[in-house]
N, C-alpha and C positions, 0 to 999 in steps of 0.2 A: 541328566547330567551331561555336559559337553565341555570339551577343552578347546581353547583357541590357540593358534600358533601360526608359524611361518615356515616356508621352505626357502633355502638359500643355495647359491652356487658361487662360482668365482666372481660373478657380478657384484657380490656383496663383500668382496675383499676389503678389509679395514673396518668392517662393522663388528662391534662387540654384541653378539647375539644373546649373550647372557644378561645384558643390562636393559634390553628393550622389553616391552610388555609381551606377555604370552606364556602359555603353559608348556609348549613344546617347540622344538626346532627340528626340521628335517633337512639334512645336509646332502648335497650331491657328493658322492664319493668317487665314482668311476664312470667311464663311458667306453663302450666297445671293448677292445682287448689291449688298449694302450694309454687311455687318458685317465689321469688322476687329478682331481681337483686340488690345486695347490693350497687352498684355504681350508680344506676338509678338516685336518687335525686340529687347527686353531679353533674352528667353529665347534667341533665336537667337544673339545676340552672346556670351552666357555659354557656350552650347554650343560655339561655334567656338573661343572663347578657351581652353576646357578641352580642346581637341583631341578632342572627342567627335563621333561621327557625327550628322548632322542630318537630320530629316525635317520636312516642312511639309504640313499637310493643310487641305483645304477641306471645310466641312460643307454638304452639298447641301440645298437648300430650307430654309435658315434661316428660322424663323418671321418673317413680316412682310416678307421681301424675297426671295421665291421668284422665280426666273427660268427662262429656257430653259437647256438644257445649255450652249449656246454662250455665252450671256451670263454665266453663272456661271463658266465656264472662263476667259473673258477677264478677268473681274474678279479672279480668283485670280492669273492670270499678271501682271496689272498690279501687284498688291500685293506679289508676291514676286520680281519681275524681278531684283533685285539679288543674289538667292541662287540663281538658276538655274545649275545645274552644281555647286552645293555641297550640295544637299539632295535626298533622296528626295521625290518629289511624290506626294500621296495624296488620293484621294477618299473621304471619310467618308460612307457611304451608309446612313443609318439614320433619315431623317426621313419625312415623309408620303408620299414617292414611292419608298420603299425597294424596292418590288417592280417598279418600272419599269426593267427591265434595258436597254431601248433608250435611255432617257435616260442611264443610266450609261455605256453604250458611246459615245454621242455626246460626252459630257464627256471621257472618257479619250482618244478619238480626236483631239479638238480640241487638247487639251493636248499630246499626242504630236506632232501636226502642227506646232504653233507652237514647241515647244521642242526637239524631237528626243529627249525623254526619255519613256520609257514609265512612266506613273504606276502606282501600286499601288491596288487596290480594297480598302476596309475594309468588311466586312459581318459579321453574326452567322452562326454555324453554322446556326441555324434558317432564316435567310433563304437561305443558300446551298443548303440542302436543299429548301426549299419553292418558291422562285421558279425560273423556267427561265433558267439562266445559260449555256445552250449557245451563245448568240451571243458570249460572251466567253471561254469556257473554252479555246478553241484560239487565242486572239489573243496569247498570250505576255505578258499583263499579270500582274504579281505579285498575290498574294492575301494579305490580312491578315485573319485570322479572330478574332472575339471570342466567347468562351464562358466563363461563370463557373460554377463548381461550387456555390458558396455565397457569402455575404458576410462570412465570418469574416476577421478581420485576418490578413494574411500579412506577417510580419516578415522583410525581406530577400528577395532574388530566389530563388524556388523553382519553376522551370519544371516543368510536368507535361505529360503527354500529353493529346491531345484525347480527350474522351469522345464517341464516335460516329465518323462517317465523313463525308468530303466526298462529295457526290453528282455534281457537275458538273465541278469542277476536279480535276486530278490530284494537286496538292500545294499547300501554302501556304508562303509566304515568311516569314510572321511570325504569331505567336499572342499575343493579349491574354488572359491567363488569370485575372486578378482585377482588380477595381476598388477593392479595399480593401488595397492594399499599403502598407507603411510603411518609410521609410528614415530614418536619422539625418540631421538637418538640416531636416526638415519634419514638422510635427505632425499633418498631415491625411492623408487617403486619397490614394493614387496608383494609376494604372493601371500594371500590370506587363506587360511584353512580352518575348518572346524572338524573336530573328531567327535563322533557320537558315542561317547563313553567316558568313564572316569579314569583316573590314573591306574587303578588296578586292572581295568580292562586293557589299557595301553600295554601294561606289563605282560599280559597274556600274549599279545602280538609279538613282544620282544623276546620272549623266552620259550623254551621247549617244555615247560612244566604243565602247560594246559593248552587246550584247543579252543581258541576264541570263537564265540558264536556271533553271527551278524547281529548288529544292534537293531532294535525295533523302530528306528527312526523312519517314518514314512517318507518315501521319495517322490510320489506323485505331487504335482503342483496342487496347492490348496484349492478347494472348491470356492468359487466366488460367493460372496455374501448375497443375500436376497436383493440388495440394491445394485449388485454387480459393479461395485466401485472398491478401490483400494488405494492405499498410499504406499509408494515405494520407499526404498532406503534413503533417497535424496529428498523426500518430502513432497514429491509430485503426486497429485491425485489423478488416478486413472479411472476410466469408465470402459467396461466391456462393450465392444461393438465390432461386429464382423462386417467387412465391406471391401470394396475395391476403389482405389483412387487412381484417376488418369490425369496427369498434369497437362496443362495447356501451354506450358513453357518449360524451360530447363529448371529443374529443382534438384537439390542434393539429398541423397539418402545417407544418413550419418549413423555413427555408433552410439550417439547419445542425444538427449533432447536439449541441445544447445547449438547455436550457430558456430561455436568454437570447437565442437566435437569433430573428430576426424571423419572425412568423407569416405564412404564405401564406394559409391558410384554416383554419377550425375544422370538423372532420369531425363529423357527427352519426351516431347509431345508424342503421345501414342503408347508410351510405356505404361505399365500398370503396376500398382502395388496392392497386394492383398494384405489387409491388416486385421488385427483382432482386438485392438483397443485404441483409445484416443485420450489426449490430455491437453491441458493448457499450460505452457511453460515459456517464460521469457517474452511474452507478448505474441506468441504464435500458437496455433492449433497444431498438434503433432499426432501422427498415427504410428502404431507399432507394427512392424513387419516380422513375423516369425522367420528365423533362419536356422540353418543346421548348426551353427556355432553361436547361437544367441538370438539377438534381435537387431533389426535396423530401425531407424527412426527418421521420419520425413515430416518437415513442416509443410502443411497443406493450406495455410492461410493465416491471415493476421487476426488476432483476437481483440475484442473490445473489453472494457472493464467488467462486463458480465460474462465473459468467456464465450461470446458468440463469434462465429467466423464471418467477419465483415469484409474480407478480401480473399475469397477462395482462389487457390492457385490451379484449380482444375475441377473435374467433375467426380461425383461419387455415385456408387451403386450399392 
């Protein structure tokens, strides 16, 4: 059982979060020691009125009003005290102190001591892998991981598996898998999230009546099939292949398998791209480059109707 939902901040001012699709809404409440989201109460009331599950998060070290872990935790508690017991409480840890794991632990411990509710930690997969989270991994705090494969629009909830592995935590409670989701009722981008549990499990995270156990959702990437091929959420068929591409002219490394996708960088002759998969999309052969924050994609030649590279843009090893 899993729940689908969104997380919102002041960027979604004017949106009625109670009328769009989804099982839950996570609302930014505060940041640092002085920022309060002006849309927080409106979005909270819309969520509760729609009988959706509610989450509230604090953005650590909000620019211009950074404080100690205890100061920021108390500011958060003061701001959301009317909703304690009704919402999952979350620390959004992605600012200038995002590798200070001791700070994060002090914030989580403080909120837990004051409310009786174990907060959830939100971090990127690269942060979970690169910082030393051993001080938190065994403390039974829930984990919410963010990882985007690309920035292509995702229409409607389409949860996917994590690309990669957790290094310090055994499992994650929730996964934010895109920042460019779209739902009827709102014309802009939305963060899409999947919670690995049912409504009763969510309630355990939101109250002090029980200690939630990490859900058994496996986080490693799925093993490839015997044919080593798969189809992604956009319908593109991929083939597993490890290699190195060296361009003979300038080519763009992009966030998606489309010539309209945003450019990460322009590769010059002599540069190399180590890739782990290839596909055919839009008349081009593409390779996939693993990156710390997802994947980069590079068109390495033109494809004919049979999917063969008839105009290679470089050499391969």
